[in-house]
C-alpha positions, 0 to 999 in steps of 0.5 A: 217326819219333816212334813209333820215338823213343818206343819207343827211349826206352822201351827205354833206360828199361827197360835202366836199370831192369834195371841198377839205375841208376834206381828202378823205376816203379810198375806202370801202373793197370789198364785198364777195359773201356771203355778196352780197347774204345777201344784195340781200335777204334784198333788195328782202324782202324790195321789197316784203314788199312794194308790200304787203303793196300796196296790203293791201292798194288796198284791203282795198280800194276795200273792202271799196268801196264795203261796201259803194256801198252796204250800199248806195243801202240798204239806197236808199229807205230812201234817196228817201224819204229824197230827195223827195220834200215833204213839211211835216216832213219826216218820220225817215226812208223809209221802213227800215228793221223791221220798225213798220210802225207807223212812228217810230221804236219800241224799240225792232226794234231799239235795234235789228238794233243797234245789227246788226250795232255792228256786222258790226263793229265787236264789239262782246261784245256790240252785245251780250249785245244788242241782249240779250236785244232783247231776254229779250223782247220776241218779234218778233225778239227774235229768230233772236237775239238768232242766232246773239248772238250765232254768236257773242259769237263764235267770242269771243271764248265763244263757250260753251255759243254760243252752249247753246244759239243755243240750247235754240233758237232751243228748244224755236222757233221750227218753226223759219226760222232761224233754218237752219242758227242755225244748220249750226252755231252749226256745225261750233262752234263744229268743232272749239271748242278748237281752239283759235280765229283767227284774220286772219279770218277777213282778209280772209273774206275781201279777199272773198268779194274782190274775188267774186266782181272781179269774177262777172265781169270777170268770172260770171259763176264761181262766181255765184255758189261761191256766192250761197255757201257763202249765204248758209253757216254760214258766217258772216252777213257782208259777206252774205249781201255783197255776196247778193249785188254782186249777185244782180249786175249780170244780168245773168238768174242764178243770178236772179233765186237765187235772186228770190228764196231768195226773196220767202223765201229760206233764213233767214228773214233778207236776204229775205227782202234784196233780195226783195229790190234788186229785186225792183232795177232790175225793170224788168217785171219778178221782178215786177211780182215776187214782186206782187206775194210775196206781195199777198201770204204773211201774214208777215207784215215786208216782205210786207213792204219790197215789198212795198219798192221794188215797190218804187225802181222800180217806180211801181205806179200801185202796190203802188196805189193798196196797198194804196187803198185795203190793210187791214193793216193800217200801210202798207197803210201808207207805200204805200202812202209814197212810192207814195210820194217818186216817185213823183206820184202826180196824183195817190196821188190826186186820192187816196185823193178824194176816201179816207174816213180815216182822218188819211190817208188823212193827210198822203196823203197830207204830201206825196204830192210833194211840187209843185206850180201846186198843189196849186189850188187843195189844195186851192179848197180842203181847202175851201170845207173841213169840218174837221178842222184837214184836213183843217189845213193840207191842209193850211200847204201844201198851205204854202209849195207850195210857190204859188204866190197867196198863201198870198192873199188866206191864208189871205182870209181863215184867215178872214173866219176861226173860228177854233183856230188851223186852224188859227194857221196853216194859220199863219205858212203857211204865214211864210212858204210863207215868207209873213211878210206883210200879217202877219202884216196886220192880226196882226193889226186887230186880237182881240184874244190876243192868236193869236196876240201873235203867230203872233208877235212871228212868225214875231220876227223869220222872217228876214223882214223889214215889220216885224222889223218895226211892232215890233219897232212900238209895242215897241214904244206904 
């Protein structure tokens, strides 16, 4: 702003000279060669600063784009569930890493994921605190948490504590799949002992991400070995995950070979689960076969869940249906059912519903069914013949979500013949989903159970409808 003000003053002064209002100043003295060279150097320095600022801006933008693309792909399974037209409440995440499978994250899983987020944000102190909380629980993620705690301590320059944590981890978890990473990190910490923490290291990491992203498009044969090397080193979680993301974009046989190796266990569990997911998005006969083999050969529930997510990403209905039918682990069967719902596998879900004996899984299937009008007839038929009240209530809820034109009439008939209180409440809720205030008013006029009548009135009070308002006024005037 000061420069622009000076220029403005100079222009005004020039205008005054031209108009004759002020005497013209004497000409400036001639500049000698030394002064000219100094001015030239200043100009060049200013131009260089501008170029560097532009490079920094582009670098920041490009790295940000890569980060957003990777995060978007990582969350695609979850977004698929959220976008699927499922009438029932959507589970809190579709196949997230470390997901418990019961519909909720365990507290240990939640804290571990918060720790990983803190690493992404470079909030090293918070990461140390969160991973220590996971370690204290002594659960399935304790070895991974000890590795990441040591990683964060090293970033803080607390290298003795980092080495002590790694030593404890290798002693306490001698069979951990994090041992190779722990040994590599230990070497790195020892080599850097006595050196101050370098803030330039973070910018260097961004440059690496930018470089490998450019190389994968311009010179993939040179980029792939670089990416493989980054994945083997004790790099930051952000760099490794972005390197894996960039590798997954390549269609070269070598890149797929590395991805398959990582998916089969050639890395720590976090990266393995991510590699499995990326295989699903490639969706080739080779990758689908590899996912099937990994699923069949593993006893790791978390890995199997990642494979199910990969099946959903590749829209592999057959493998999901097979897992939903034959898997012994109840949580994994739930995940397979949710995967079928996410990819709109309507016929497969109905096949599964007819053959399933578990009430709990039947409810899961009904919640996964796409909210289509064409499902209404099947739902109505099933509701009429279903003996289990809890399943009958779930079927009725789905009828309400289906928005069938004949829904209100069918629901009114079911209400008249229904004896179970909870099922009748479900019918009231389904009629609200159908936005059928008229049918609710008709039911309220003949309902003799004061509890149910109160439920109907409360439901009508939340509906924007003339029929509902007229009936409420009628009650007030009694």
